[in-house]
PDB file of N, CA, C and O in Angstrom:
ATOM      1  N   UNK A   1      -0.640 -18.564 -28.026  1.00  0.00           N
ATOM      2  CA  UNK A   1      -1.862 -18.077 -27.424  1.00  0.00           C
ATOM      3  C   UNK A   1      -2.046 -16.616 -27.816  1.00  0.00           C
ATOM      4  O   UNK A   1      -1.112 -15.820 -27.720  1.00  0.00           O
ATOM      5  N   UNK A   2      -3.236 -16.271 -28.251  1.00  0.00           N
ATOM      6  CA  UNK A   2      -3.507 -14.897 -28.636  1.00  0.00           C
ATOM      7  C   UNK A   2      -3.675 -14.018 -27.404  1.00  0.00           C
ATOM      8  O   UNK A   2      -3.962 -14.498 -26.307  1.00  0.00           O
ATOM      9  N   UNK A   3      -3.492 -12.737 -27.610  1.00  0.00           N
ATOM     10  CA  UNK A   3      -3.636 -11.790 -26.513  1.00  0.00           C
ATOM     11  C   UNK A   3      -5.100 -11.649 -26.136  1.00  0.00           C
ATOM     12  O   UNK A   3      -5.986 -11.670 -26.990  1.00  0.00           O
ATOM     13  N   UNK A   4      -5.329 -11.508 -24.863  1.00  0.00           N
ATOM     14  CA  UNK A   4      -6.681 -11.338 -24.346  1.00  0.00           C
ATOM     15  C   UNK A   4      -6.834  -9.907 -23.867  1.00  0.00           C
ATOM     16  O   UNK A   4      -6.039  -9.433 -23.056  1.00  0.00           O
ATOM     17  N   UNK A   5      -7.825  -9.235 -24.351  1.00  0.00           N
ATOM     18  CA  UNK A   5      -8.104  -7.877 -23.901  1.00  0.00           C
ATOM     19  C   UNK A   5      -9.266  -7.941 -22.929  1.00  0.00           C
ATOM     20  O   UNK A   5     -10.345  -8.438 -23.251  1.00  0.00           O
ATOM     21  N   UNK A   6      -9.024  -7.430 -21.741  1.00  0.00           N
ATOM     22  CA  UNK A   6     -10.050  -7.390 -20.709  1.00  0.00           C
ATOM     23  C   UNK A   6     -10.599  -5.969 -20.647  1.00  0.00           C
ATOM     24  O   UNK A   6      -9.844  -5.004 -20.535  1.00  0.00           O
ATOM     25  N   UNK A   7     -11.906  -5.854 -20.720  1.00  0.00           N
ATOM     26  CA  UNK A   7     -12.529  -4.534 -20.698  1.00  0.00           C
ATOM     27  C   UNK A   7     -12.926  -4.139 -19.278  1.00  0.00           C
ATOM     28  O   UNK A   7     -13.029  -4.978 -18.382  1.00  0.00           O
ATOM     29  N   UNK A   8     -13.139  -2.862 -19.106  1.00  0.00           N
ATOM     30  CA  UNK A   8     -13.606  -2.349 -17.810  1.00  0.00           C
ATOM     31  C   UNK A   8     -14.945  -2.983 -17.438  1.00  0.00           C
ATOM     32  O   UNK A   8     -15.195  -3.278 -16.269  1.00  0.00           O
ATOM     33  N   UNK A   9     -15.792  -3.187 -18.425  1.00  0.00           N
ATOM     34  CA  UNK A   9     -17.099  -3.796 -18.177  1.00  0.00           C
ATOM     35  C   UNK A   9     -16.946  -5.230 -17.658  1.00  0.00           C
ATOM     36  O   UNK A   9     -17.677  -5.648 -16.760  1.00  0.00           O
ATOM     37  N   UNK A  10     -16.006  -5.973 -18.219  1.00  0.00           N
ATOM     38  CA  UNK A  10     -15.771  -7.346 -17.759  1.00  0.00           C
ATOM     39  C   UNK A  10     -15.266  -7.359 -16.320  1.00  0.00           C
ATOM     40  O   UNK A  10     -15.658  -8.214 -15.526  1.00  0.00           O
ATOM     41  N   UNK A  11     -14.402  -6.413 -15.989  1.00  0.00           N
ATOM     42  CA  UNK A  11     -13.902  -6.319 -14.618  1.00  0.00           C
ATOM     43  C   UNK A  11     -15.036  -5.961 -13.667  1.00  0.00           C
ATOM     44  O   UNK A  11     -15.166  -6.561 -12.600  1.00  0.00           O
ATOM     45  N   UNK A  12     -15.852  -4.994 -14.045  1.00  0.00           N
ATOM     46  CA  UNK A  12     -16.983  -4.593 -13.203  1.00  0.00           C
ATOM     47  C   UNK A  12     -17.958  -5.755 -12.990  1.00  0.00           C
ATOM     48  O   UNK A  12     -18.467  -5.949 -11.886  1.00  0.00           O
ATOM     49  N   UNK A  13     -18.210  -6.517 -14.045  1.00  0.00           N
ATOM     50  CA  UNK A  13     -19.101  -7.674 -13.942  1.00  0.00           C
ATOM     51  C   UNK A  13     -18.525  -8.709 -12.976  1.00  0.00           C
ATOM     52  O   UNK A  13     -19.251  -9.288 -12.168  1.00  0.00           O
ATOM     53  N   UNK A  14     -17.226  -8.935 -13.066  1.00  0.00           N
ATOM     54  CA  UNK A  14     -16.571  -9.884 -12.174  1.00  0.00           C
ATOM     55  C   UNK A  14     -16.657  -9.415 -10.725  1.00  0.00           C
ATOM     56  O   UNK A  14     -16.949 -10.209  -9.831  1.00  0.00           O
ATOM     57  N   UNK A  15     -16.405  -8.141 -10.494  1.00  0.00           N
ATOM     58  CA  UNK A  15     -16.498  -7.594  -9.135  1.00  0.00           C
ATOM     59  C   UNK A  15     -17.908  -7.783  -8.590  1.00  0.00           C
ATOM     60  O   UNK A  15     -18.075  -8.168  -7.433  1.00  0.00           O
ATOM     61  N   UNK A  16     -18.910  -7.520  -9.397  1.00  0.00           N
ATOM     62  CA  UNK A  16     -20.298  -7.711  -8.965  1.00  0.00           C
ATOM     63  C   UNK A  16     -20.562  -9.178  -8.629  1.00  0.00           C
ATOM     64  O   UNK A  16     -21.229  -9.485  -7.641  1.00  0.00           O
ATOM     65  N   UNK A  17     -20.031 -10.082  -9.462  1.00  0.00           N
ATOM     66  CA  UNK A  17     -20.202 -11.515  -9.201  1.00  0.00           C
ATOM     67  C   UNK A  17     -19.550 -11.916  -7.879  1.00  0.00           C
ATOM     68  O   UNK A  17     -20.153 -12.624  -7.073  1.00  0.00           O
ATOM     69  N   UNK A  18     -18.304 -11.456  -7.658  1.00  0.00           N
ATOM     70  CA  UNK A  18     -17.582 -11.829  -6.434  1.00  0.00           C
ATOM     71  C   UNK A  18     -18.222 -11.239  -5.193  1.00  0.00           C
ATOM     72  O   UNK A  18     -18.224 -11.862  -4.131  1.00  0.00           O
ATOM     73  N   UNK A  19     -18.761 -10.046  -5.324  1.00  0.00           N
ATOM     74  CA  UNK A  19     -19.356  -9.363  -4.180  1.00  0.00           C
ATOM     75  C   UNK A  19     -20.817  -9.739  -3.944  1.00  0.00           C
ATOM     76  O   UNK A  19     -21.423  -9.289  -2.972  1.00  0.00           O
ATOM     77  N   UNK A  20     -21.383 -10.559  -4.828  1.00  0.00           N
ATOM     78  CA  UNK A  20     -22.796 -10.929  -4.709  1.00  0.00           C
ATOM     79  C   UNK A  20     -23.085 -11.698  -3.428  1.00  0.00           C
ATOM     80  O   UNK A  20     -24.126 -11.509  -2.798  1.00  0.00           O
ATOM     81  N   UNK A  21     -22.151 -12.568  -3.051  1.00  0.00           N
ATOM     82  CA  UNK A  21     -22.355 -13.351  -1.825  1.00  0.00           C
ATOM     83  C   UNK A  21     -21.025 -13.954  -1.387  1.00  0.00           C
ATOM     84  O   UNK A  21     -20.077 -14.054  -2.166  1.00  0.00           O
ATOM     85  N   UNK A  22     -20.983 -14.346  -0.133  1.00  0.00           N
ATOM     86  CA  UNK A  22     -19.790 -15.013   0.395  1.00  0.00           C
ATOM     87  C   UNK A  22     -19.554 -16.322  -0.354  1.00  0.00           C
ATOM     88  O   UNK A  22     -18.413 -16.711  -0.602  1.00  0.00           O
ATOM     89  N   UNK A  23     -20.638 -16.991  -0.706  1.00  0.00           N
ATOM     90  CA  UNK A  23     -20.549 -18.259  -1.441  1.00  0.00           C
ATOM     91  C   UNK A  23     -19.924 -18.058  -2.823  1.00  0.00           C
ATOM     92  O   UNK A  23     -19.123 -18.881  -3.266  1.00  0.00           O
ATOM     93  N   UNK A  24     -20.283 -16.982  -3.498  1.00  0.00           N
ATOM     94  CA  UNK A  24     -19.735 -16.709  -4.829  1.00  0.00           C
ATOM     95  C   UNK A  24     -18.235 -16.482  -4.745  1.00  0.00           C
ATOM     96  O   UNK A  24     -17.482 -16.987  -5.577  1.00  0.00           O
ATOM     97  N   UNK A  25     -17.794 -15.722  -3.741  1.00  0.00           N
ATOM     98  CA  UNK A  25     -16.367 -15.480  -3.581  1.00  0.00           C
ATOM     99  C   UNK A  25     -15.647 -16.771  -3.209  1.00  0.00           C
ATOM    100  O   UNK A  25     -14.578 -17.059  -3.746  1.00  0.00           O
ATOM    101  N   UNK A  26     -16.218 -17.545  -2.304  1.00  0.00           N
ATOM    102  CA  UNK A  26     -15.599 -18.810  -1.891  1.00  0.00           C
ATOM    103  C   UNK A  26     -15.460 -19.774  -3.065  1.00  0.00           C
ATOM    104  O   UNK A  26     -14.448 -20.464  -3.195  1.00  0.00           O
ATOM    105  N   UNK A  27     -16.462 -19.816  -3.900  1.00  0.00           N
ATOM    106  CA  UNK A  27     -16.416 -20.687  -5.082  1.00  0.00           C
ATOM    107  C   UNK A  27     -15.306 -20.242  -6.035  1.00  0.00           C
ATOM    108  O   UNK A  27     -14.581 -21.073  -6.581  1.00  0.00           O
ATOM    109  N   UNK A  28     -15.176 -18.929  -6.232  1.00  0.00           N
ATOM    110  CA  UNK A  28     -14.111 -18.412  -7.099  1.00  0.00           C
ATOM    111  C   UNK A  28     -12.743 -18.741  -6.519  1.00  0.00           C
ATOM    112  O   UNK A  28     -11.822 -19.089  -7.259  1.00  0.00           O
ATOM    113  N   UNK A  29     -12.603 -18.633  -5.198  1.00  0.00           N
ATOM    114  CA  UNK A  29     -11.333 -18.957  -4.542  1.00  0.00           C
ATOM    115  C   UNK A  29     -10.990 -20.429  -4.755  1.00  0.00           C
ATOM    116  O   UNK A  29      -9.843 -20.754  -5.063  1.00  0.00           O
ATOM    117  N   UNK A  30     -11.956 -21.313  -4.596  1.00  0.00           N
ATOM    118  CA  UNK A  30     -11.718 -22.745  -4.802  1.00  0.00           C
ATOM    119  C   UNK A  30     -11.335 -23.043  -6.244  1.00  0.00           C
ATOM    120  O   UNK A  30     -10.458 -23.870  -6.495  1.00  0.00           O
ATOM    121  N   UNK A  31     -11.984 -22.375  -7.195  1.00  0.00           N
ATOM    122  CA  UNK A  31     -11.638 -22.555  -8.610  1.00  0.00           C
ATOM    123  C   UNK A  31     -10.232 -22.042  -8.897  1.00  0.00           C
ATOM    124  O   UNK A  31      -9.476 -22.675  -9.633  1.00  0.00           O
ATOM    125  N   UNK A  32      -9.885 -20.905  -8.320  1.00  0.00           N
ATOM    126  CA  UNK A  32      -8.550 -20.322  -8.465  1.00  0.00           C
ATOM    127  C   UNK A  32      -7.514 -21.308  -7.925  1.00  0.00           C
ATOM    128  O   UNK A  32      -6.501 -21.575  -8.572  1.00  0.00           O
ATOM    129  N   UNK A  33      -7.776 -21.841  -6.742  1.00  0.00           N
ATOM    130  CA  UNK A  33      -6.861 -22.800  -6.105  1.00  0.00           C
ATOM    131  C   UNK A  33      -6.689 -24.053  -6.964  1.00  0.00           C
ATOM    132  O   UNK A  33      -5.579 -24.571  -7.089  1.00  0.00           O
ATOM    133  N   UNK A  34      -7.774 -24.538  -7.552  1.00  0.00           N
ATOM    134  CA  UNK A  34      -7.725 -25.768  -8.348  1.00  0.00           C
ATOM    135  C   UNK A  34      -6.997 -25.577  -9.680  1.00  0.00           C
ATOM    136  O   UNK A  34      -6.304 -26.481 -10.147  1.00  0.00           O
ATOM    137  N   UNK A  35      -7.155 -24.405 -10.288  1.00  0.00           N
ATOM    138  CA  UNK A  35      -6.576 -24.202 -11.616  1.00  0.00           C
ATOM    139  C   UNK A  35      -5.192 -23.561 -11.595  1.00  0.00           C
ATOM    140  O   UNK A  35      -4.429 -23.700 -12.552  1.00  0.00           O
ATOM    141  N   UNK A  36      -4.865 -22.865 -10.516  1.00  0.00           N
ATOM    142  CA  UNK A  36      -3.567 -22.185 -10.407  1.00  0.00           C
ATOM    143  C   UNK A  36      -2.963 -22.421  -9.019  1.00  0.00           C
ATOM    144  O   UNK A  36      -2.763 -21.464  -8.270  1.00  0.00           O
ATOM    145  N   UNK A  37      -2.672 -23.661  -8.666  1.00  0.00           N
ATOM    146  CA  UNK A  37      -2.225 -23.958  -7.297  1.00  0.00           C
ATOM    147  C   UNK A  37      -0.924 -23.272  -6.875  1.00  0.00           C
ATOM    148  O   UNK A  37      -0.792 -22.873  -5.718  1.00  0.00           O
ATOM    149  N   UNK A  38       0.019 -23.129  -7.774  1.00  0.00           N
ATOM    150  CA  UNK A  38       1.292 -22.490  -7.419  1.00  0.00           C
ATOM    151  C   UNK A  38       1.078 -20.994  -7.172  1.00  0.00           C
ATOM    152  O   UNK A  38       1.568 -20.447  -6.185  1.00  0.00           O
ATOM    153  N   UNK A  39       0.359 -20.351  -8.056  1.00  0.00           N
ATOM    154  CA  UNK A  39       0.061 -18.930  -7.887  1.00  0.00           C
ATOM    155  C   UNK A  39      -0.765 -18.705  -6.628  1.00  0.00           C
ATOM    156  O   UNK A  39      -0.497 -17.778  -5.864  1.00  0.00           O
ATOM    157  N   UNK A  40      -1.760 -19.543  -6.412  1.00  0.00           N
ATOM    158  CA  UNK A  40      -2.600 -19.443  -5.220  1.00  0.00           C
ATOM    159  C   UNK A  40      -1.761 -19.564  -3.949  1.00  0.00           C
ATOM    160  O   UNK A  40      -1.939 -18.785  -3.012  1.00  0.00           O
ATOM    161  N   UNK A  41      -0.857 -20.528  -3.914  1.00  0.00           N
ATOM    162  CA  UNK A  41      -0.028 -20.763  -2.731  1.00  0.00           C
ATOM    163  C   UNK A  41       0.877 -19.570  -2.430  1.00  0.00           C
ATOM    164  O   UNK A  41       1.215 -19.324  -1.272  1.00  0.00           O
ATOM    165  N   UNK A  42       1.263 -18.839  -3.456  1.00  0.00           N
ATOM    166  CA  UNK A  42       2.137 -17.681  -3.256  1.00  0.00           C
ATOM    167  C   UNK A  42       1.520 -16.672  -2.289  1.00  0.00           C
ATOM    168  O   UNK A  42       2.234 -16.038  -1.513  1.00  0.00           O
ATOM    169  N   UNK A  43       0.229 -16.524  -2.333  1.00  0.00           N
ATOM    170  CA  UNK A  43      -0.442 -15.544  -1.482  1.00  0.00           C
ATOM    171  C   UNK A  43      -0.420 -15.932  -0.005  1.00  0.00           C
ATOM    172  O   UNK A  43      -0.774 -15.128   0.857  1.00  0.00           O
ATOM    173  N   UNK A  44      -0.009 -17.144   0.280  1.00  0.00           N
ATOM    174  CA  UNK A  44       0.064 -17.611   1.665  1.00  0.00           C
ATOM    175  C   UNK A  44       1.500 -17.972   2.043  1.00  0.00           C
ATOM    176  O   UNK A  44       1.739 -18.673   3.027  1.00  0.00           O
ATOM    177  N   UNK A  45       2.445 -17.485   1.250  1.00  0.00           N
ATOM    178  CA  UNK A  45       3.858 -17.796   1.477  1.00  0.00           C
ATOM    179  C   UNK A  45       4.533 -16.694   2.289  1.00  0.00           C
ATOM    180  O   UNK A  45       3.957 -15.639   2.554  1.00  0.00           O
ATOM    181  N   UNK A  46       5.760 -16.977   2.669  1.00  0.00           N
ATOM    182  CA  UNK A  46       6.543 -16.009   3.434  1.00  0.00           C
ATOM    183  C   UNK A  46       6.937 -14.803   2.589  1.00  0.00           C
ATOM    184  O   UNK A  46       7.340 -13.775   3.134  1.00  0.00           O
ATOM    185  N   UNK A  47       6.829 -14.910   1.290  1.00  0.00           N
ATOM    186  CA  UNK A  47       7.193 -13.813   0.405  1.00  0.00           C
ATOM    187  C   UNK A  47       6.365 -12.558   0.606  1.00  0.00           C
ATOM    188  O   UNK A  47       6.767 -11.473   0.187  1.00  0.00           O
ATOM    189  N   UNK A  48       5.234 -12.695   1.233  1.00  0.00           N
ATOM    190  CA  UNK A  48       4.358 -11.544   1.448  1.00  0.00           C
ATOM    191  C   UNK A  48       4.399 -11.036   2.883  1.00  0.00           C
ATOM    192  O   UNK A  48       3.518 -10.278   3.290  1.00  0.00           O
ATOM    193  N   UNK A  49       5.398 -11.434   3.653  1.00  0.00           N
ATOM    194  CA  UNK A  49       5.504 -11.027   5.055  1.00  0.00           C
ATOM    195  C   UNK A  49       5.628  -9.516   5.225  1.00  0.00           C
ATOM    196  O   UNK A  49       5.292  -8.980   6.281  1.00  0.00           O
ATOM    197  N   UNK A  50       6.104  -8.836   4.202  1.00  0.00           N
ATOM    198  CA  UNK A  50       6.292  -7.390   4.289  1.00  0.00           C
ATOM    199  C   UNK A  50       4.955  -6.643   4.330  1.00  0.00           C
ATOM    200  O   UNK A  50       4.903  -5.498   4.779  1.00  0.00           O
ATOM    201  N   UNK A  51       3.894  -7.268   3.874  1.00  0.00           N
ATOM    202  CA  UNK A  51       2.575  -6.635   3.818  1.00  0.00           C
ATOM    203  C   UNK A  51       1.818  -6.816   5.129  1.00  0.00           C
ATOM    204  O   UNK A  51       2.032  -7.787   5.855  1.00  0.00           O
ATOM    205  N   UNK A  52       0.939  -5.878   5.417  1.00  0.00           N
ATOM    206  CA  UNK A  52       0.037  -6.033   6.557  1.00  0.00           C
ATOM    207  C   UNK A  52      -1.037  -7.054   6.182  1.00  0.00           C
ATOM    208  O   UNK A  52      -1.182  -7.397   5.009  1.00  0.00           O
ATOM    209  N   UNK A  53      -1.776  -7.532   7.152  1.00  0.00           N
ATOM    210  CA  UNK A  53      -2.848  -8.492   6.882  1.00  0.00           C
ATOM    211  C   UNK A  53      -3.890  -7.888   5.938  1.00  0.00           C
ATOM    212  O   UNK A  53      -4.367  -8.560   5.023  1.00  0.00           O
ATOM    213  N   UNK A  54      -4.237  -6.633   6.160  1.00  0.00           N
ATOM    214  CA  UNK A  54      -5.225  -5.968   5.300  1.00  0.00           C
ATOM    215  C   UNK A  54      -4.712  -5.862   3.864  1.00  0.00           C
ATOM    216  O   UNK A  54      -5.473  -6.051   2.915  1.00  0.00           O
ATOM    217  N   UNK A  55      -3.441  -5.563   3.707  1.00  0.00           N
ATOM    218  CA  UNK A  55      -2.855  -5.480   2.370  1.00  0.00           C
ATOM    219  C   UNK A  55      -2.837  -6.839   1.689  1.00  0.00           C
ATOM    220  O   UNK A  55      -3.114  -6.940   0.494  1.00  0.00           O
ATOM    221  N   UNK A  56      -2.511  -7.886   2.444  1.00  0.00           N
ATOM    222  CA  UNK A  56      -2.517  -9.245   1.892  1.00  0.00           C
ATOM    223  C   UNK A  56      -3.920  -9.624   1.418  1.00  0.00           C
ATOM    224  O   UNK A  56      -4.090 -10.185   0.335  1.00  0.00           O
ATOM    225  N   UNK A  57      -4.919  -9.311   2.237  1.00  0.00           N
ATOM    226  CA  UNK A  57      -6.302  -9.638   1.874  1.00  0.00           C
ATOM    227  C   UNK A  57      -6.744  -8.880   0.622  1.00  0.00           C
ATOM    228  O   UNK A  57      -7.417  -9.436  -0.246  1.00  0.00           O
ATOM    229  N   UNK A  58      -6.360  -7.612   0.539  1.00  0.00           N
ATOM    230  CA  UNK A  58      -6.718  -6.816  -0.631  1.00  0.00           C
ATOM    231  C   UNK A  58      -6.015  -7.341  -1.881  1.00  0.00           C
ATOM    232  O   UNK A  58      -6.635  -7.466  -2.936  1.00  0.00           O
ATOM    233  N   UNK A  59      -4.728  -7.648  -1.765  1.00  0.00           N
ATOM    234  CA  UNK A  59      -3.972  -8.201  -2.881  1.00  0.00           C
ATOM    235  C   UNK A  59      -4.582  -9.529  -3.339  1.00  0.00           C
ATOM    236  O   UNK A  59      -4.695  -9.778  -4.540  1.00  0.00           O
ATOM    237  N   UNK A  60      -4.970 -10.374  -2.392  1.00  0.00           N
ATOM    238  CA  UNK A  60      -5.580 -11.653  -2.726  1.00  0.00           C
ATOM    239  C   UNK A  60      -6.924 -11.448  -3.434  1.00  0.00           C
ATOM    240  O   UNK A  60      -7.238 -12.154  -4.392  1.00  0.00           O
ATOM    241  N   UNK A  61      -7.707 -10.486  -2.961  1.00  0.00           N
ATOM    242  CA  UNK A  61      -8.984 -10.177  -3.618  1.00  0.00           C
ATOM    243  C   UNK A  61      -8.735  -9.727  -5.061  1.00  0.00           C
ATOM    244  O   UNK A  61      -9.404 -10.189  -5.985  1.00  0.00           O
ATOM    245  N   UNK A  62      -7.770  -8.823  -5.244  1.00  0.00           N
ATOM    246  CA  UNK A  62      -7.464  -8.333  -6.594  1.00  0.00           C
ATOM    247  C   UNK A  62      -6.987  -9.456  -7.507  1.00  0.00           C
ATOM    248  O   UNK A  62      -7.382  -9.527  -8.670  1.00  0.00           O
ATOM    249  N   UNK A  63      -6.137 -10.332  -6.979  1.00  0.00           N
ATOM    250  CA  UNK A  63      -5.636 -11.459  -7.779  1.00  0.00           C
ATOM    251  C   UNK A  63      -6.770 -12.408  -8.147  1.00  0.00           C
ATOM    252  O   UNK A  63      -6.838 -12.891  -9.278  1.00  0.00           O
ATOM    253  N   UNK A  64      -7.656 -12.675  -7.198  1.00  0.00           N
ATOM    254  CA  UNK A  64      -8.799 -13.554  -7.465  1.00  0.00           C
ATOM    255  C   UNK A  64      -9.710 -12.929  -8.514  1.00  0.00           C
ATOM    256  O   UNK A  64     -10.178 -13.613  -9.424  1.00  0.00           O
ATOM    257  N   UNK A  65      -9.959 -11.640  -8.385  1.00  0.00           N
ATOM    258  CA  UNK A  65     -10.800 -10.932  -9.344  1.00  0.00           C
ATOM    259  C   UNK A  65     -10.170 -10.954 -10.735  1.00  0.00           C
ATOM    260  O   UNK A  65     -10.853 -11.205 -11.728  1.00  0.00           O
ATOM    261  N   UNK A  66      -8.878 -10.692 -10.802  1.00  0.00           N
ATOM    262  CA  UNK A  66      -8.189 -10.696 -12.096  1.00  0.00           C
ATOM    263  C   UNK A  66      -8.193 -12.099 -12.705  1.00  0.00           C
ATOM    264  O   UNK A  66      -8.475 -12.261 -13.892  1.00  0.00           O
ATOM    265  N   UNK A  67      -7.878 -13.115 -11.889  1.00  0.00           N
ATOM    266  CA  UNK A  67      -7.892 -14.490 -12.388  1.00  0.00           C
ATOM    267  C   UNK A  67      -9.279 -14.845 -12.924  1.00  0.00           C
ATOM    268  O   UNK A  67      -9.400 -15.395 -14.018  1.00  0.00           O
ATOM    269  N   UNK A  68     -10.329 -14.530 -12.151  1.00  0.00           N
ATOM    270  CA  UNK A  68     -11.692 -14.886 -12.559  1.00  0.00           C
ATOM    271  C   UNK A  68     -12.087 -14.150 -13.834  1.00  0.00           C
ATOM    272  O   UNK A  68     -12.724 -14.735 -14.709  1.00  0.00           O
ATOM    273  N   UNK A  69     -11.723 -12.896 -13.950  1.00  0.00           N
ATOM    274  CA  UNK A  69     -12.044 -12.133 -15.159  1.00  0.00           C
ATOM    275  C   UNK A  69     -11.386 -12.776 -16.383  1.00  0.00           C
ATOM    276  O   UNK A  69     -12.023 -12.943 -17.423  1.00  0.00           O
ATOM    277  N   UNK A  70     -10.127 -13.129 -16.250  1.00  0.00           N
ATOM    278  CA  UNK A  70      -9.421 -13.781 -17.358  1.00  0.00           C
ATOM    279  C   UNK A  70     -10.029 -15.153 -17.638  1.00  0.00           C
ATOM    280  O   UNK A  70     -10.302 -15.491 -18.790  1.00  0.00           O
ATOM    281  N   UNK A  71     -10.239 -15.940 -16.587  1.00  0.00           N
ATOM    282  CA  UNK A  71     -10.778 -17.290 -16.726  1.00  0.00           C
ATOM    283  C   UNK A  71     -12.146 -17.271 -17.415  1.00  0.00           C
ATOM    284  O   UNK A  71     -12.420 -18.105 -18.278  1.00  0.00           O
ATOM    285  N   UNK A  72     -12.996 -16.327 -17.037  1.00  0.00           N
ATOM    286  CA  UNK A  72     -14.347 -16.252 -17.599  1.00  0.00           C
ATOM    287  C   UNK A  72     -14.366 -15.743 -19.035  1.00  0.00           C
ATOM    288  O   UNK A  72     -15.325 -15.994 -19.764  1.00  0.00           O
ATOM    289  N   UNK A  73     -13.314 -15.029 -19.453  1.00  0.00           N
ATOM    290  CA  UNK A  73     -13.334 -14.393 -20.774  1.00  0.00           C
ATOM    291  C   UNK A  73     -12.315 -14.933 -21.761  1.00  0.00           C
ATOM    292  O   UNK A  73     -12.310 -14.520 -22.921  1.00  0.00           O
ATOM    293  N   UNK A  74     -11.459 -15.836 -21.338  1.00  0.00           N
ATOM    294  CA  UNK A  74     -10.449 -16.398 -22.233  1.00  0.00           C
ATOM    295  C   UNK A  74     -11.089 -17.401 -23.185  1.00  0.00           C
ATOM    296  O   UNK A  74     -11.983 -18.158 -22.809  1.00  0.00           O
ATOM    297  N   UNK A  75     -10.616 -17.387 -24.405  1.00  0.00           N
ATOM    298  CA  UNK A  75     -11.134 -18.327 -25.407  1.00  0.00           C
ATOM    299  C   UNK A  75     -10.599 -19.739 -25.169  1.00  0.00           C
ATOM    300  O   UNK A  75     -11.168 -20.714 -25.658  1.00  0.00           O
ATOM    301  N   UNK A  76      -9.514 -19.840 -24.423  1.00  0.00           N
ATOM    302  CA  UNK A  76      -8.937 -21.144 -24.116  1.00  0.00           C
ATOM    303  C   UNK A  76      -8.467 -21.150 -22.667  1.00  0.00           C
ATOM    304  O   UNK A  76      -8.299 -20.094 -22.058  1.00  0.00           O
ATOM    305  N   UNK A  77      -8.261 -22.319 -22.131  1.00  0.00           N
ATOM    306  CA  UNK A  77      -7.814 -22.461 -20.759  1.00  0.00           C
ATOM    307  C   UNK A  77      -6.372 -21.985 -20.616  1.00  0.00           C
ATOM    308  O   UNK A  77      -5.515 -22.306 -21.439  1.00  0.00           O
ATOM    309  N   UNK A  78      -6.123 -21.227 -19.578  1.00  0.00           N
ATOM    310  CA  UNK A  78      -4.763 -20.750 -19.320  1.00  0.00           C
ATOM    311  C   UNK A  78      -3.961 -21.851 -18.638  1.00  0.00           C
ATOM    312  O   UNK A  78      -4.477 -22.541 -17.760  1.00  0.00           O
ATOM    313  N   UNK A  79      -2.707 -22.018 -19.033  1.00  0.00           N
ATOM    314  CA  UNK A  79      -1.888 -23.040 -18.377  1.00  0.00           C
ATOM    315  C   UNK A  79      -1.559 -22.609 -16.946  1.00  0.00           C
ATOM    316  O   UNK A  79      -1.438 -21.414 -16.676  1.00  0.00           O
ATOM    317  N   UNK A  80      -1.416 -23.558 -16.039  1.00  0.00           N
ATOM    318  CA  UNK A  80      -1.054 -23.218 -14.665  1.00  0.00           C
ATOM    319  C   UNK A  80       0.334 -22.570 -14.607  1.00  0.00           C
ATOM    320  O   UNK A  80       1.237 -22.932 -15.362  1.00  0.00           O
ATOM    321  N   UNK A  81       0.480 -21.618 -13.704  1.00  0.00           N
ATOM    322  CA  UNK A  81       1.774 -20.994 -13.454  1.00  0.00           C
ATOM    323  C   UNK A  81       2.639 -22.029 -12.743  1.00  0.00           C
ATOM    324  O   UNK A  81       2.157 -22.745 -11.866  1.00  0.00           O
ATOM    325  N   UNK A  82       3.919 -22.110 -13.119  1.00  0.00           N
ATOM    326  CA  UNK A  82       4.819 -23.082 -12.505  1.00  0.00           C
ATOM    327  C   UNK A  82       5.681 -22.416 -11.426  1.00  0.00           C
ATOM    328  O   UNK A  82       5.755 -21.190 -11.349  1.00  0.00           O
ATOM    329  N   UNK A  83       6.322 -23.228 -10.605  1.00  0.00           N
ATOM    330  CA  UNK A  83       7.228 -22.705  -9.585  1.00  0.00           C
ATOM    331  C   UNK A  83       8.397 -21.978 -10.240  1.00  0.00           C
ATOM    332  O   UNK A  83       8.872 -20.974  -9.709  1.00  0.00           O
ATOM    333  N   UNK A  84       8.861 -22.463 -11.375  1.00  0.00           N
ATOM    334  CA  UNK A  84       9.954 -21.805 -12.097  1.00  0.00           C
ATOM    335  C   UNK A  84       9.533 -20.404 -12.525  1.00  0.00           C
ATOM    336  O   UNK A  84      10.307 -19.455 -12.395  1.00  0.00           O
ATOM    337  N   UNK A  85       8.327 -20.271 -13.029  1.00  0.00           N
ATOM    338  CA  UNK A  85       7.835 -18.972 -13.431  1.00  0.00           C
ATOM    339  C   UNK A  85       7.675 -18.020 -12.243  1.00  0.00           C
ATOM    340  O   UNK A  85       7.804 -16.806 -12.397  1.00  0.00           O
ATOM    341  N   UNK A  86       7.402 -18.561 -11.086  1.00  0.00           N
ATOM    342  CA  UNK A  86       7.250 -17.751  -9.879  1.00  0.00           C
ATOM    343  C   UNK A  86       8.603 -17.388  -9.272  1.00  0.00           C
ATOM    344  O   UNK A  86       8.677 -16.613  -8.318  1.00  0.00           O
ATOM    345  N   UNK A  87       9.675 -17.956  -9.837  1.00  0.00           N
ATOM    346  CA  UNK A  87      11.007 -17.617  -9.365  1.00  0.00           C
ATOM    347  C   UNK A  87      11.440 -18.336  -8.110  1.00  0.00           C
ATOM    348  O   UNK A  87      12.293 -17.844  -7.372  1.00  0.00           O
ATOM    349  N   UNK A  88      10.857 -19.505  -7.858  1.00  0.00           N
ATOM    350  CA  UNK A  88      11.214 -20.277  -6.666  1.00  0.00           C
ATOM    351  C   UNK A  88      12.393 -21.152  -6.958  1.00  0.00           C
ATOM    352  O   UNK A  88      12.851 -21.884  -6.081  1.00  0.00           O
TER     353      UNK A  88
END
């Protein structure tokens, strides 16, 4: 797989898309969950107990934004992250 370069403009566009409406963010979350179930589940695991609720929500927003930016700009579909890769 070739390297993907994400530009600041692509990130800004993604942020605008996610912040456009609650529905847009919810749709991105559902897509994230469907395409990366192991990674998605990590954000709701005990591994993040050290963070406050606000920190967890912010981290989840950043991960969703990053996933969507990559997903929207990748020339090919990214393979799902596995439990082995997550270190479980």
